[in-house]
C-alpha positions, 0 to 999 in steps of 0.5 A: 910219292914217286921219284921227281924228274930231278931225282930221275935225272940224278939216278940216270947220271949216277947210273951212267957215270958208274956205267961208263967206268964199268964199261970202259974196264969191261971193254979193256977185258972183253975186246982183246978176247975177240982180237980187238986190241984198241988204243985206250983213247979209242976205248974211251971214245967208243965208251963215250958214244955208248954212254950218251945213248945209254943216258937218254934210254935210261932216263926215259925208261926210269920216267916210264916206270916211275909213272906206273909205280910209286914204290918198287919191290925188288921184283919191280926193280929187277923187271925195270933193270931187265927191261932197261938192259934188254932195250939197251942191248938192242940199242947198243947192238945197233950203235955198235954196228954203226960206231965200230965201222966208223973207227975202222973196226970190222967184226962179224955179226956173231962177234957183235952179239957175243960182245953185246951179251957180255956187256948186257950181263954187266949192265944188268947187275949194275942197273939193278944194284943202283936202282935198289940203292935209289929206291931205298932213298925215296 
């Protein structure tokens, strides 16, 4: 039997909660490396926007994979995590390009891409680890 909708929601919320904490810490390290010295509260607000977008995306992708696979292998979990992160990169890049200017942050496209790359690496590791943990539970 596949994962229930409630379990998918719980997994998505767990992934997002951990993701928010990891992303906030990553923001505090990555943004200054690109000359973006932002107040902590602004980092929290930006992180919250990305978290909301991520929750919707993560839940939809988890349900799509759950409908196709009753039990996931490690490679299946990696494929789901990679797909989730790839879609996440595109969505986050678009969101970043909308959210930053709304907060008075102006960076070139190259910087957006570089920042997105670092967050993508962090997200892939986090997503795969949490997916394996939830897969072992079901």
